[in-house]
LOZAVO-628500 format. One line per 3 residues: their letters; for each residue x, y, z of C-alpha. Coordinates in nm, 3 decimals. Layout:
A = X,Y,Z | ...;
//
This chain:
MIR = 1.401,-4.810,-1.334 | 1.647,-4.601,-1.525 | 1.997,-4.581,-1.426;
QKG = 2.237,-4.264,-1.453 | 2.560,-4.256,-1.587 | 2.804,-3.952,-1.618;
GEK = 2.464,-3.748,-1.544 | 2.261,-3.869,-1.836 | 1.999,-4.188,-1.907;
AFL = 2.191,-4.471,-1.987 | 1.955,-4.780,-1.946 | 1.604,-4.837,-1.864;
AMT = 1.506,-5.200,-1.759 | 1.217,-5.433,-1.883 | 0.946,-5.504,-1.607;
VSN = 0.706,-5.770,-1.601 | 0.375,-5.603,-1.603 | 0.145,-5.916,-1.515;
IGF = 0.394,-6.222,-1.305 | 0.078,-6.382,-1.232 | -0.040,-6.452,-1.554;
LLD = 0.348,-6.504,-1.700 | 0.377,-6.794,-1.437 | 0.040,-6.966,-1.557;
RLG = 0.136,-6.967,-1.921 | 0.442,-7.100,-1.842 | 0.300,-7.379,-1.644;
QDC = 0.088,-7.444,-1.884 | 0.392,-7.569,-2.088 | 0.527,-7.801,-1.804;
HPL = 0.449,-8.201,-1.804 | 0.180,-8.278,-1.489 | 0.455,-8.424,-1.270;
QFL = 0.797,-8.192,-1.388 | 0.774,-8.037,-1.039 | 0.888,-8.411,-0.917;
REL = 1.215,-8.364,-1.106 | 1.260,-7.982,-1.052 | 1.227,-7.982,-0.659;
TQN = 1.437,-8.361,-0.692 | 1.745,-8.148,-0.877 | 1.691,-7.864,-0.634;
SIE = 1.797,-8.090,-0.387 | 2.048,-8.268,-0.592 | 2.251,-7.949,-0.661;
AIQ = 2.191,-7.844,-0.221 | 2.353,-8.185,-0.090 | 2.623,-8.161,-0.371;
RSG = 2.671,-7.760,-0.191 | 2.710,-7.943,0.119 | 3.007,-8.119,0.010;
KSG = 2.890,-8.412,0.228 | 2.659,-8.678,0.097 | 2.310,-8.666,0.173;
EII = 1.958,-8.800,0.109 | 1.660,-8.707,-0.068 | 1.313,-8.815,0.087;
WDV = 0.968,-8.830,-0.086 | 0.740,-8.866,0.172 | 0.418,-8.750,0.330;
DWT = 0.425,-8.475,0.584 | 0.374,-8.635,0.884 | 0.383,-8.310,1.090;
YFL = 0.114,-8.157,0.862 | -0.122,-8.517,0.860 | -0.065,-8.514,1.270;
MQG = -0.193,-8.167,1.272 | -0.406,-8.186,1.023 | -0.540,-8.490,0.922;
VQK = -0.462,-8.461,0.537 | -0.167,-8.644,0.329 | 0.039,-8.355,0.196;
LCI = 0.324,-8.419,-0.067 | 0.694,-8.314,0.049 | 1.043,-8.354,-0.016;
TDT = 1.309,-8.313,0.249 | 1.687,-8.362,0.189 | 2.043,-8.324,0.341;
GIG = 2.164,-7.998,0.159 | 2.315,-7.682,0.288 | 1.982,-7.551,0.332;
MSG = 1.891,-7.202,0.378 | 1.841,-6.880,0.563 | 1.517,-6.667,0.603;
EDM = 1.672,-6.401,0.391 | 1.801,-6.645,0.148 | 1.478,-6.823,0.123;
VHF = 1.336,-6.437,0.047 | 1.573,-6.420,-0.182 | 1.592,-6.661,-0.412;
INQ = 1.201,-6.868,-0.401 | 1.015,-6.490,-0.458 | 1.231,-6.386,-0.749;
LSS = 1.151,-6.557,-1.097 | 1.435,-6.601,-1.221 | 1.654,-6.642,-0.942;
SVS = 1.879,-6.945,-0.801 | 2.141,-7.001,-0.535 | 2.307,-7.241,-0.866;
QQS = 2.482,-7.016,-1.166 | 2.253,-6.974,-1.406 | 2.341,-7.070,-1.790;
FSG = 2.098,-7.230,-2.095 | 2.282,-7.575,-2.040 | 2.207,-7.587,-1.633;
NYG = 1.999,-7.364,-1.438 | 1.743,-7.119,-1.535 | 1.598,-7.036,-1.181;
VGA = 1.263,-7.089,-1.296 | 1.155,-7.469,-1.282 | 1.065,-7.565,-0.946;
KIA = 0.853,-7.209,-0.928 | 0.654,-7.288,-1.253 | 0.606,-7.636,-1.240;
AAT = 0.529,-7.663,-0.843 | 0.360,-7.265,-0.793 | 0.129,-7.317,-1.029;
RNP = -0.032,-7.625,-0.948 | -0.026,-7.570,-0.588 | -0.221,-7.231,-0.564;
VGV = -0.283,-7.239,-0.186 | 0.082,-7.287,-0.123 | 0.412,-7.453,-0.156;
LYL = 0.577,-7.384,0.155 | 0.962,-7.401,0.266 | 1.131,-7.517,0.545;
SWK = 1.487,-7.457,0.593 | 1.735,-7.512,0.864 | 2.086,-7.353,0.825;
DAE = 2.349,-7.361,1.122 | 2.050,-7.563,1.325 | 1.871,-7.241,1.245;
GSM = 1.502,-7.325,1.123 | 1.260,-7.064,0.908 | 1.011,-7.097,0.682;
IHL = 0.799,-6.915,0.351 | 0.470,-6.939,0.236 | 0.456,-6.944,-0.142;
FRE = 0.110,-6.877,-0.260 | -0.142,-6.749,-0.544 | -0.343,-6.435,-0.406;
EDS = -0.643,-6.552,-0.535 | -0.819,-6.199,-0.594 | -0.552,-6.061,-0.756;
GQY = -0.411,-6.344,-0.958 | -0.022,-6.277,-0.802 | 0.256,-6.484,-0.666;
GLK = 0.455,-6.403,-0.403 | 0.513,-6.458,-0.042 | 0.261,-6.474,0.284;
QWQ = 0.358,-6.178,0.587 | 0.425,-6.341,0.910 | 0.367,-6.161,1.191;
HSD = 0.654,-6.235,1.457 | 0.639,-6.305,1.871 | 0.817,-5.978,1.931;
GRY = 0.497,-5.757,1.728 | 0.696,-5.754,1.392 | 0.632,-5.806,1.033;
GHY = 0.864,-6.026,0.789 | 0.771,-6.237,0.502 | 0.992,-6.542,0.655;
LPI = 0.909,-6.722,1.015 | 1.117,-6.850,1.246 | 1.068,-7.212,1.308;
DDY = 1.062,-7.416,1.651 | 1.289,-7.745,1.634 | 0.944,-7.980,1.697;
VRP = 0.893,-7.978,1.273 | 1.287,-8.013,1.224 | 1.271,-8.365,1.009;
ENI = 1.498,-8.654,1.185 | 1.718,-8.649,0.905 | 1.849,-8.271,0.905;
VQH = 2.069,-8.226,1.194 | 2.223,-7.907,1.117 | 2.127,-7.801,0.770;
GTK = 1.868,-7.916,0.470 | 1.541,-7.819,0.353 | 1.164,-7.936,0.363;
VVL = 0.900,-7.846,0.076 | 0.559,-7.946,0.102 | 0.327,-7.919,-0.190;
LGM = -0.034,-7.760,-0.085 | -0.249,-7.829,-0.336 | -0.570,-7.657,-0.491;
SDA = -0.726,-7.692,-0.122 | -0.660,-7.732,0.224 | -0.847,-8.036,0.211;
EST = -0.691,-8.172,-0.095 | -0.449,-8.502,-0.047 | -0.149,-8.409,-0.290;
MKA = -0.015,-8.774,-0.223 | -0.269,-8.908,-0.469 | -0.148,-8.896,-0.834;
PEG = -0.236,-8.682,-1.066 | -0.514,-8.784,-1.327 | -0.389,-8.941,-1.575;
APS = -0.010,-8.996,-1.421 | 0.090,-9.406,-1.467 | 0.172,-9.593,-1.170;
PSR = -0.064,-9.431,-0.970 | 0.039,-9.603,-0.663 | 0.382,-9.564,-0.703;
WIS = 0.373,-9.228,-0.979 | 0.661,-9.099,-0.713 | 0.911,-9.364,-0.795;
KYI = 0.826,-9.432,-1.179 | 0.852,-9.051,-1.263 | 1.189,-9.010,-1.105;
NTR = 1.325,-9.363,-1.203 | 1.252,-9.297,-1.514 | 1.290,-8.953,-1.596;
YFR = 1.681,-8.963,-1.418 | 1.927,-9.216,-1.615 | 2.184,-9.209,-1.293;
FPD = 2.221,-8.994,-0.940 | 2.518,-8.850,-0.844 | 2.767,-9.040,-0.621;
GVT = 2.713,-8.980,-0.257 | 2.304,-8.904,-0.338 | 2.061,-9.113,-0.180;
IRA = 1.689,-9.060,-0.348 | 1.372,-9.277,-0.146 | 1.002,-9.243,-0.211;
REG = 0.720,-9.364,-0.016 | 0.460,-9.646,-0.166 | 0.182,-9.773,-0.015;
WEY = 0.107,-9.446,0.191 | -0.283,-9.548,0.189 | -0.240,-9.828,0.441;
ERN = -0.133,-9.811,0.757 | 0.174,-9.641,0.873 | 0.309,-9.942,1.057;
DKD = 0.197,-10.217,0.739 | 0.586,-10.273,0.603 | 0.515,-10.466,0.389;
RNY = 0.311,-10.243,0.185 | 0.372,-9.848,0.343 | 0.767,-9.844,0.276;
LRT = 1.011,-9.595,0.154 | 1.187,-9.736,-0.215 | 1.537,-9.679,-0.289;
LTG = 1.546,-9.534,-0.647 | 1.834,-9.577,-0.858 | 1.731,-9.433,-1.190;
QEA = 1.690,-9.652,-1.542 | 2.069,-9.700,-1.590 | 2.142,-9.950,-1.245;
YLK = 1.863,-10.133,-1.344 | 1.885,-10.206,-1.688 | 2.265,-10.325,-1.621;
QHS = 2.156,-10.549,-1.390 | 1.834,-10.647,-1.618 | 1.989,-10.689,-1.899;
VSS = 2.165,-10.982,-2.127 | 2.416,-10.768,-2.324 | 2.467,-10.407,-2.364;
GKV = 2.667,-10.170,-2.630 | 2.689,-9.865,-2.833 | 2.677,-9.736,-3.174;
DLS = 2.866,-9.434,-3.269 | 2.568,-9.218,-3.449 | 2.665,-8.836,-3.664;
GAT = 2.659,-8.640,-3.373 | 2.531,-8.833,-3.131 | 2.590,-9.203,-2.973;
AYW = 2.353,-9.465,-2.950 | 2.375,-9.679,-2.582 | 2.146,-10.011,-2.621;
WIL = 2.089,-10.316,-2.377 | 1.910,-10.623,-2.483 | 1.691,-10.697,-2.177;
KDE = 1.647,-11.068,-2.011 | 1.324,-11.237,-2.155 | 1.199,-11.277,-1.821;
PAL = 0.886,-11.168,-1.605 | 1.040,-10.900,-1.471 | 0.943,-10.712,-1.808;
TNN = 0.596,-10.644,-1.667 | 0.647,-10.715,-1.314 | 0.904,-10.403,-1.239;
SGF = 0.685,-10.160,-1.514 | 0.532,-9.989,-1.172 | 0.791,-9.862,-1.071;
IES = 1.016,-9.816,-1.343 | 1.089,-9.852,-1.739 | 1.108,-10.236,-1.730;
AGH = 1.085,-10.311,-2.083 | 1.191,-10.202,-2.396 | 1.156,-9.782,-2.501;
VAA = 1.366,-9.512,-2.614 | 1.470,-9.186,-2.500 | 1.774,-8.889,-2.545;
LYQ = 2.016,-8.923,-2.292 | 2.144,-8.545,-2.183 | 2.345,-8.474,-1.849;
NEL = 2.227,-8.773,-1.698 | 1.859,-8.707,-1.745 | 1.591,-8.841,-2.011;
YEQ = 1.379,-8.649,-2.209 | 1.123,-8.718,-2.556 | 1.108,-9.111,-2.372;
ATA = 0.896,-9.307,-2.612 | 0.751,-9.612,-2.416 | 0.491,-9.859,-2.472;
RAG = 0.280,-9.806,-2.782 | 0.549,-9.543,-2.927 | 0.832,-9.678,-2.776;
MSR = 0.776,-9.983,-3.029 | 0.731,-9.774,-3.340 | 1.018,-9.588,-3.239;
LQQ = 1.211,-9.910,-3.197 | 1.098,-10.051,-3.511 | 1.222,-9.752,-3.685;
FGV = 1.530,-9.840,-3.531 | 1.536,-10.164,-3.723 | 1.398,-10.399,-3.414;
IFG = 1.152,-10.496,-3.598 | 1.075,-10.758,-3.349 | 1.186,-10.875,-3.010;
YRQ = 1.118,-10.493,-3.007 | 0.987,-10.561,-2.535 | 1.382,-10.665,-2.494;
VVI = 1.567,-10.335,-2.623 | 1.647,-10.010,-2.451 | 1.833,-9.761,-2.695;
YVE = 1.908,-9.400,-2.536 | 2.095,-9.190,-2.781 | 2.275,-8.903,-2.617;
PHN = 2.364,-8.629,-2.870 | 2.704,-8.430,-2.912 | 2.763,-8.141,-2.700;
NDM = 3.029,-7.938,-2.817 | 3.151,-7.605,-2.974 | 3.018,-7.706,-3.330;
TRL = 2.641,-7.753,-3.205 | 2.459,-7.588,-2.898 | 2.237,-7.843,-2.722;
TTN = 1.999,-7.710,-2.459 | 1.655,-7.834,-2.336 | 1.338,-7.533,-2.408;
TAR = 1.254,-7.359,-2.079 | 0.991,-7.647,-1.979 | 1.228,-7.883,-1.973;
TAL = 0.989,-8.158,-2.197 | 1.248,-8.142,-2.501 | 1.602,-8.103,-2.589;
LLD = 1.688,-7.853,-2.866 | 1.934,-7.913,-3.074 | 2.065,-7.581,-3.255;
NES = 1.750,-7.461,-3.184 | 1.580,-7.734,-3.388 | 1.412,-8.086,-3.269;
LPW = 1.636,-8.354,-3.238 | 1.666,-8.566,-3.554 | 1.566,-8.924,-3.447;
ADW = 1.511,-9.018,-3.865 | 1.827,-8.986,-3.919 | 1.973,-9.137,-3.642;
AAE = 1.727,-9.447,-3.666 | 1.867,-9.433,-3.984 | 2.196,-9.501,-3.930;
FRE = 2.159,-9.729,-3.646 | 1.955,-9.942,-3.859 | 2.269,-9.988,-4.144;
KLP = 2.477,-10.025,-3.807 | 2.299,-10.262,-3.614 | 2.494,-10.435,-3.336;
REI = 2.476,-10.784,-3.406 | 2.368,-10.898,-3.120 | 2.034,-10.731,-3.180;
AEL = 2.049,-10.847,-3.555 | 2.029,-11.204,-3.361 | 1.799,-11.106,-3.128;
VAE = 1.529,-10.992,-3.422 | 1.652,-11.295,-3.636 | 1.500,-11.521,-3.343;
KAA = 1.190,-11.372,-3.282 | 1.120,-11.388,-3.671 | 1.223,-11.701,-3.671;
DAT = 0.919,-11.779,-3.443 | 0.661,-11.675,-3.737 | 0.419,-11.933,-3.868;
ETD = 0.264,-11.774,-4.138 | 0.364,-11.921,-4.548 | 0.558,-11.655,-4.719;
HSK = 0.326,-11.546,-5.016 | 0.517,-11.311,-5.152 | 0.570,-11.518,-5.471;
SIR = 0.251,-11.600,-5.567 | 0.133,-11.241,-5.529 | 0.426,-11.086,-5.705;
ERL = 0.295,-11.351,-5.979 | -0.059,-11.238,-5.991 | 0.044,-10.874,-6.028;
KDV = 0.311,-10.900,-6.307 | 0.106,-10.802,-6.558 | -0.065,-10.504,-6.378;
IEL = 0.252,-10.334,-6.246 | 0.288,-10.028,-6.492 | -0.047,-9.939,-6.411;
FKI = 0.043,-9.812,-6.056 | 0.257,-9.558,-6.290 | 0.556,-9.553,-6.030;
SRY = 0.848,-9.327,-6.128 | 1.174,-9.463,-6.007 | 1.541,-9.263,-5.958;
KPV = 1.861,-9.443,-5.975 | 2.187,-9.226,-5.878 | 2.423,-9.241,-6.121;
SDG = 2.735,-8.992,-6.216 | 2.667,-8.930,-6.525 | 2.278,-8.899,-6.467;
NIL = 2.057,-8.633,-6.661 | 1.831,-8.564,-6.384 | 1.921,-8.454,-6.012;
VDT = 1.712,-8.647,-5.748 | 1.623,-8.499,-5.382 | 1.810,-8.705,-5.126;
DQL = 1.577,-8.621,-4.894 | 1.268,-8.827,-5.103 | 1.513,-9.104,-5.141;
ARG = 1.447,-9.407,-4.980 | 1.441,-9.782,-4.973 | 1.229,-10.005,-5.137;
GMA = 1.136,-9.797,-5.462 | 1.011,-9.514,-5.234 | 0.942,-9.272,-5.517;
GSA = 1.226,-9.031,-5.513 | 1.157,-8.610,-5.603 | 1.374,-8.545,-5.927;
QTT = 1.420,-8.221,-6.071 | 1.526,-8.167,-6.390 | 1.871,-7.980,-6.448;
TRA = 1.905,-7.576,-6.398 | 2.061,-7.596,-6.787 | 1.676,-7.754,-6.880;
KRE = 1.465,-7.523,-6.685 | 1.637,-7.227,-6.849 | 1.571,-7.351,-7.134;
RNS = 1.223,-7.407,-7.128 | 1.164,-7.126,-6.887 | 1.277,-6.891,-7.180;
SGG = 0.971,-7.059,-7.381 | 0.769,-6.860,-7.125 | 0.683,-7.181,-6.933;
TGG = 0.737,-7.043,-6.641 | 0.449,-6.739,-6.669 | 0.676,-6.456,-6.685;
NVY = 0.864,-6.521,-6.356 | 1.191,-6.466,-6.446 | 1.358,-6.548,-6.098;
AVF = 1.232,-6.912,-6.124 | 1.500,-7.010,-6.324 | 1.737,-7.001,-5.997;
EKT = 1.508,-7.254,-5.865 | 1.723,-7.496,-5.591 | 1.852,-7.784,-5.751;
DGI = 2.017,-7.963,-5.485 | 2.041,-8.303,-5.522 | 2.233,-8.595,-5.696;
PAK = 2.249,-8.691,-6.043 | 2.021,-9.015,-6.117 | 1.862,-9.205,-6.389;
KAK = 1.548,-9.377,-6.418 | 1.514,-9.706,-6.291 | 1.289,-10.008,-6.215;
PDV = 1.378,-10.104,-5.893 | 1.166,-10.316,-5.623 | 0.795,-10.146,-5.554;
FPT = 0.747,-10.450,-5.359 | 0.739,-10.397,-4.954 | 0.875,-10.684,-4.746;
VRW = 0.615,-10.782,-4.561 | 0.589,-10.967,-4.197 | 0.265,-11.155,-4.052;
VSI = 0.239,-11.096,-3.683 | 0.076,-11.218,-3.381 | 0.066,-11.250,-3.021;
KDR = 0.039,-11.642,-3.009 | 0.413,-11.632,-3.212 | 0.547,-11.338,-2.992;
TRE = 0.546,-11.133,-3.250 | 0.354,-10.853,-3.193 | 0.279,-10.730,-2.854;
YGD = -0.012,-10.594,-2.670 | -0.102,-10.241,-2.763 | 0.085,-10.305,-3.066;
IED = -0.147,-10.269,-3.425 | -0.375,-10.317,-3.142 | -0.697,-10.405,-3.370;
RAA = -0.555,-10.248,-3.661 | -0.521,-10.452,-3.988 | -0.107,-10.362,-4.043;
KYL = 0.130,-10.106,-4.015 | 0.365,-9.941,-4.261 | 0.729,-9.830,-4.211;
SDQ = 0.748,-9.650,-4.478 | 1.164,-9.605,-4.433 | 1.243,-9.969,-4.429;
NLL = 0.944,-10.014,-4.712 | 0.818,-10.330,-4.441 | 0.469,-10.414,-4.426;
LIN = 0.348,-10.538,-4.069 | 0.009,-10.777,-4.106 | -0.151,-10.770,-3.795;
ADF = -0.297,-11.213,-3.759 | -0.483,-11.137,-3.540 | -0.671,-10.885,-3.648;
RAF = -1.053,-10.993,-3.634 | -1.181,-10.944,-3.959 | -0.895,-11.160,-4.095;
ADM = -1.031,-11.414,-3.795 | -1.402,-11.362,-3.908 | -1.314,-11.485,-4.259;
VLH = -1.101,-11.719,-4.142 | -1.381,-11.867,-3.945 | -1.619,-11.819,-4.222;
FTK = -1.482,-12.123,-4.499 | -1.377,-12.374,-4.223 | -1.762,-12.364,-4.135;
EFH = -1.830,-12.411,-4.515 | -1.570,-12.673,-4.549 | -1.590,-12.817,-4.208;
DYP = -1.611,-13.189,-4.346 | -1.191,-13.128,-4.495 | -0.875,-13.248,-4.239;
GIA = -0.701,-12.926,-4.144 | -0.918,-12.716,-4.320 | -0.857,-12.436,-4.085;
DIA = -0.451,-12.402,-4.142 | -0.571,-12.397,-4.539 | -0.820,-12.163,-4.502;
RDA = -0.608,-11.919,-4.297 | -0.383,-11.940,-4.539 | -0.589,-11.866,-4.843;
VHA = -0.726,-11.626,-4.663 | -0.406,-11.413,-4.543 | -0.265,-11.413,-4.877;
WFE = -0.554,-11.282,-5.040 | -0.589,-11.018,-4.788 | -0.192,-10.930,-4.754;
QAL = -0.189,-10.909,-5.197 | -0.498,-10.640,-5.103 | -0.273,-10.442,-4.816;
VET = 0.046,-10.431,-5.114 | -0.139,-10.311,-5.380 | -0.248,-10.007,-5.123;
VIG = 0.111,-9.953,-5.068 | 0.280,-10.012,-5.358 | -0.042,-9.752,-5.539;
IQG = 0.024,-9.491,-5.252 | 0.386,-9.481,-5.356 | 0.298,-9.389,-5.699;
LRG = 0.072,-9.032,-5.534 | 0.446,-8.894,-5.429 | 0.541,-8.614,-5.599;
SKE = 0.220,-8.494,-5.714 | 0.126,-8.103,-5.654 | -0.226,-8.247,-5.405;
WSE = -0.035,-8.452,-5.205 | 0.192,-8.348,-4.944 | 0.469,-8.578,-4.764;
LQI = 0.221,-8.537,-4.470 | -0.067,-8.659,-4.668 | 0.121,-8.948,-4.749;
ENA = 0.216,-9.109,-4.435 | -0.126,-9.067,-4.342 | -0.257,-9.253,-4.662;
YSE = 0.027,-9.471,-4.493 | -0.152,-9.503,-4.160 | -0.259,-9.827,-3.947;
EAL = -0.648,-9.660,-3.973 | -0.577,-9.628,-4.324 | -0.475,-9.957,-4.397;
TTA = -0.728,-10.107,-4.230 | -0.972,-9.930,-4.394 | -0.825,-10.032,-4.761;
IMQ = -0.891,-10.399,-4.651 | -1.240,-10.351,-4.438 | -1.446,-10.470,-4.867;
RYH = -1.549,-10.840,-4.831 | -1.645,-10.926,-5.216 | -1.320,-10.990,-5.401;
VLN = -1.164,-11.123,-5.128 | -1.459,-11.366,-5.013 | -1.481,-11.466,-5.423;
SVK = -1.097,-11.539,-5.489 | -1.041,-11.779,-5.153 | -1.342,-11.932,-5.263;
REL = -1.243,-12.041,-5.582 | -0.902,-12.117,-5.431 | -1.035,-12.321,-5.156;
GSK = -1.241,-12.502,-5.393 | -0.947,-12.554,-5.628 | -0.732,-12.693,-5.376;
LGA = -0.980,-12.912,-5.222 | -1.155,-13.055,-5.546 | -1.456,-13.013,-5.389;
KRS = -1.721,-13.273,-5.521 | -2.086,-13.044,-5.454 | -2.153,-12.709,-5.675;
QKV = -2.062,-12.367,-5.525 | -2.141,-12.143,-5.717 | -1.961,-11.793,-5.679;
I = -2.126,-11.505,-5.523;
//
């Protein structure tokens, strides 16, 4: 609308032409279970506004079930409640909230986007304020595709968008004030208690999501969630309400040690979990094994769990024993930085950029807590593999120059500048830049094809000179048997390479290795202890193939045709597996070695 000021046109406010499309589009950006967080947070804030302790319950709407025979999911809180007019105002406006809106707080869009778009049949709000109950029905009109409130005809013949409701439907735990929200789903016949497709722990999906989304709940707020709703209601052993704690309380109870590490612009909190059955047994309702997440306002974001968690923990230096380690990094939020979430609350943004996980991991490794270092060393000691590095180095010493790997060492009087972003341990190739003076001399002769601005190419970096560091990666063989590998990590893959640590983890359980060991065990079956001897030889030659692959890929860095992403792809588990799928040369090499070691009497012709 145009607002008048002093008789002149002052301002034309922007409006939304197709709000239904906007909600649907924003809803696609939300995590499928995001509505659990949004409605829980709304209830927490409603309790806090009441100034009293309160409870939140995720449960079957038993009234709806009694009347219609369909289980609909609902959340009930004993917060401050809303009148009918309040609900019409706050629920039917997209960016409107009872709480004060801010970039670091409530956006006023969360539940409407995350819940309404996944429940087009409707979201019912039943709320009591001063013991007076009212209801609204937010739904998506099929013909127009727009979202809005159902119109009701009252008993006196008048129409309105909220309906006064009888005390009969008031939940037992609500006395004077509180709110109940019912999710009707995609159809009247749909059970919204059923976990959405792909949700972890389908029988405990509500407990699992909320427990793992929150680090801790505010004092005075109790949260419970229904589990086992598919069983009879009087089956108290399986159909019951679980009290939710958030991750912090669980970690305190199940850890043997904990601490924190100060990082640049963040604090990393860590826990070492007990090596106990709970690591697996409790995974249905909480994140009970090793993982990494970002911590912000007592909520957890960007969680890396399972296989992704293993990889991130290894980046943080937890190479072994990662199943027992949890790390939460809390970015600092101050006048120097702007920390917030994206609108869908699926990720944290630091000065509108993604979180610097790689930087945090590198700094955490450098400051690795003693307790974690001891755990890693203890687990590494369980490995039964022989060290093959000496023999591999010896075999490759005469051909190492063929890998053509340039190296740069930082020195104060160096005649080149090295891009510090490309420097890494273990001899990863640096991206060197010649000095500005040298470039200008080169460009003055026309080497830039007439582009005069090329002489001003940015030369940020540190002085360096060529060097020859150790290009060989550190190698560790891992397996399920000696507990240096967990199920899911490098599963049915040959190896994993951690480039930032120049560390090569080889999967001793990989079938290609096992098949060749079995082949030679059968061929030399009459020799005592042949299985262990054959395994050592097979592993040594496959290890050399993988080491050569890693060193060779390093030589591709800095070339015009190979981007950093392509280099990382070349180091991927799948690429390393492909690199050792040939058999001919490894088979011949192992046969020669075993023939020499065993002193075979029979003549064995090399293939």
